[in-house]
N, C-alpha and C positions, 0 to 999 in steps of 0.2 A: 453531618452527619452520624450513623448511629452508637450508641453506648458501646456495642460490641465490636469497634470497631469494622463498621463491614461497610461498604461504598454500595446504596441503594442507586441501585441505575433503573435508568431507560434509555428499551428503545423502540429509534424508530426511525422505521422501514425494515416490512415484514414481507418479503418475498425471501428467497432462495438464502442470501448469505442472511439472512436477522431471521431465521429457521436457526440458522449454525451458528450465532451467536447464543442465541438463547437458549439454545439444547449445553451450547458452554455455562454462559453463565453459572447456568444448572452445578457445574461442578465444580465454582470457585468458590475455599470457602469467605474469604478475603470481595469476594461482596454479592450482592441481595439483589435481584432483576423482580424488578418493582410493582414496572407499567409496562404493553407493549403496545406500539401506539402505530395506525397506520391507517387510510381514507377507506380502503376497506374491512371493518369492520369485524367481516366475519374473521380474515387473514390474521389480525389482527388476532386477533379467540383464537385461531386456529394454532399460533407461535405460544398462548399464557400461558396457552394445552399442552405443549411440546413444555414447558420451561420447569413447570407443579398448578399443580392446585390456586395459591393461592396467587398470584399470578395475576395483574386487574390488564383489564384491555380495552384502549378508546378511541375513536378514529380525531379525539380532541387533540393537537399535538400544540395550543398555545395553552390550555389550560396546565400539560401536561412542563412542560417549561418553565411555568410562572407558579409549581410546585413549588413551598417551601424543605419540599418532605427529601426531592430528588437531589442526588447530590451532581448525579453523573450521567453525561446520556453519551448514549452512539449512534451516529449518524449514518444511517443504512438504507440511504437511498440512493434513483439513479446520480449517475457519478453532476447532472448539471446542478441538482438541488444542496450539492456539502456543502457548497461556498453558506450561502443563503441561513440554513439550517443552523450550522457553524456557527457561521456568528452573532442569531438569533440566540442559543440555546447559550453564547458565552455572555452575552449581556443580561441573562437570567442568572448567570452567574455561575453559570453549570463548568463544570470541567468536562471534555470532550475527549471521545475516542471515534472519527470518521473517518470513514471504512478508505482504502487506497481508489483512486484516485487522491488528494487533499483537495483537489481543488484544475478545471478547467483552462482557469491563464495563474498566472504567474502573479500577476496582481489582486488579485482573488489567496492566493497563497500568503501576502503578504498580510493584508488584510486582514486577517484570520490566526493567522502570529501575533502581531499588534497591536490584535482586541485580546490576545491569550493573557499577552505580561503585561499589559495595562492594567487590568484587572486578576493580576498571577490566579490564572486557574490556568492548572492539564491540558494540553494541547499536544495530541497521538497522532498519528498516520495508521489508517492496518495497512501496513508491512510486512504480511503474517511471517512470508520468505525469515522477519530479518530472527523466526522463535520455531523451525525450523533445525532439530541439533544438525544437516550436514551439513547443512549452512555454517551454523554457530559452529560448527568444528571448524572448519573451512576459512572462517572470520579469523579462528585462533591461531591456524598454522600458520599463513602468515601472519597476522605480527608476530609470533615467535619468530619470525625470521627463518622458516626453515627448510621455503623452498628461496630466502633471498629478495632483491626488492627488483618484487613483481611490475614488470614489461610488458606482459599482451595480456588480457582478457578475452575471450571469448565467448558466448552464452546464446545458447540456439532454445525458442519455443517453435518446433514446429505444429500447430494443428491440423489433424485428416482431415479433406476436403468435408465438406459440407457438417464440421461437426463442432463450429461456432454456436455460439447461445444465440436464439433468438426472441428474446425479449421486444417488447416494441419501440421502449427509447433506445436500444444498442446500434438501430437504424439509422438513424443521422449526430452525424461530430457533435453536434452544437447541444446536443443531450448526452451524447457518450464518449467523448472525445475519440472515438475509433479506434480502432484496436494500438494503439500510440498511443491513447491515455490508461484503455481500457490494462491489458494483461502489459502491456509496454513499460507502466509506474511497478509492476510488480517485477520484468527481469531490470530494466531502469537500475532500480535501487537496490538489487542484490548485483550488479556487477559494483555499480560503484560501492556502496555499503562493504564490502567483499576486500574491495585493498584503500581503504580510507582516506580516499579522492576527494577530488570535486572536477564537476567539465570544462575545460578553457574552450577548447571548439571542437565544432561537432557540422559533420556532413552526412547530412538523414539524402534515401531516394528512397520512394514508396510510389506500389505497382497495384494493377486492378486483375483480381482475374476473373471480369465480370464489368459491362458500363453498370450494373447495377445497382454494384457497390459503391457506386463514385459517391455517391449520400452517407454512405456509414464508415470513409476513410478509406482508406490504400490495407490491401488486406497481406501487401507480403513489403518486409518494411528491414534494410539493411542501415543501419548505425553506424559511425564509427567519434569515436569520442577521444580525443587529450586533456587526460588530465592534470593534473597543478602538481604530480608527482612522474613527471617528465614519460610515463607509459602510456596505451593507447586501451578501449575498451571496443571492441564491438560486436552490439547486436543487433542479433538477425533470427526475425521473426518469420511466420505463414500463416496461411490458411489452408492451405489447398495440396498438401504430400498426403500422399498414398499413403506414408510411415507416416506418424506420429516421434518428436526428440527434445527431452528435452533436458537439456545439458550447461556445462561451465568446466570451459581450462582454466585455467591457471597458469601462467606464463615467467618465471623467474630467472636469477640470475644463477643463482643454484640448486636450483631444478623446478618443478608441474607442480602440479594439482590437477585433480578432474574430478569432477563429483556429476554424479547422475542416477538419478533416485536418493536413497538411504543408502548409499556407496559412495564413498571418500576418499580419493584415489594414489595419495603422496610418494611421490618418487618412487610409483611404479608400490609400493604398500598400499594394502587394499586395508583399508576399517570399514563396518558395517554400523549404519546412526538409525535404527528402526525409528519412525514413528508412528504412535499408537491415535486408534481414532480423538481426532480434534485436538489433539496436545500441542499443534502451533498456536489455533485456537485459543487454547487453557494459557499457555506461555504469555502470548498478547495481554491479558488481560487480568491472569496471574500480578506482572508486570507492572499494567497501570495503576492500579487497584495500590499493589504494591509504592506505586511514585505517588501519586495525589495523598497515601496516604504519611509516609513517609517523607511530602514535602524535596522530591526532589525532580530530574528530568528524567522518562520516558528511554527506553531502549528506541524509540522509533518516536520521540518529539519530531511535534513537525520542524524545526530548523535542521534535523540528522537530516530532515527528509529534502531539506530548500536542495539541496543539489540534484537531487532526483529531477524537482519539479522544474528546473530550471533547464537542464538538458533535455527533459523532451521539451518545453518550448521551442526549443534553437534547434529542436531535431523540425519540429515540426516547420516554422520559418525555415529551414534548411527546404523541405522537401517542395514548396510552397513556390520558396524561388530559385531550387538548383545550385543553390551555392551554398559554401562554409557560412558557416557562422560562427563569432563569438560570443561564446558570452557575457560579453560583459554588456552586447548587444540590449540584452534580450535584460539583463537580471542590473538594474539598479540603486537595487534594497541593498542584495548578499545579505541574508539573513542566515547566516551562515551561526551552528550551534556556536557559543564562545569559549 
């Protein structure tokens, strides 16, 4: 750890999301980005220069993970690489912030959590929606009981047809997890986190816009989850709309809340919660660094994301089998926050 109590960070993976994190780290006073890593060394260099002239770059991840001067690693790789690289970073004694989804299987998520805890290291997941003012405000509204006991929640993420990302690894569910684990990990996490619930039963259906999508996974998702708090949550996602939508309803016994963009309506009263550029990423890294420096759990500690990963694995099985799936069928670990 640096003498001035800054977390010395390496980021592994310098695609678009890697550049966003590098830009953010430049503005977090409790972190110092030391080195960027990518198999494409030119891309690593470009990302390093975004963050500052003093940042090094390399394609040698092994050397970086074994470097005793690095305190923490941002794992910003294609989804199927999250688990192996995170596990190796933890074994090398590094704290880790891994991008969402935590991993593509619940067994990998369990291995990551147990490895981190065995070594007393911080493992956080890039559930960046938790760090947006509109959602943080909404969660507090629910926690304060302003709408009573949550009964039902609905979240929609509808993308315009043809607007999906075109990265090579996106075109195979074995490497991406498809829409379910891509954007779905954001949306399911927002739903469960907002009301402080765990999944109990899941029923999901997945549809395809075209036959060529089958390798990539369903592009139209409907997921219903009953929770341990007695309510239900519903996630609706599409890549085939002519008009996009991204919003969130929570209906409670004494009122309701609606979130769209930076506006939160509580029982008909609207609150503006503007989001500055990269503010959510900045909040995420600030919280992660504080968690390491203060030896506490981060707001996106891996255990707090466990329910999200259980719900996604149950949804995957439900889509494949065409039946309702109990969380207990996929979760033999129950690694929820203590």
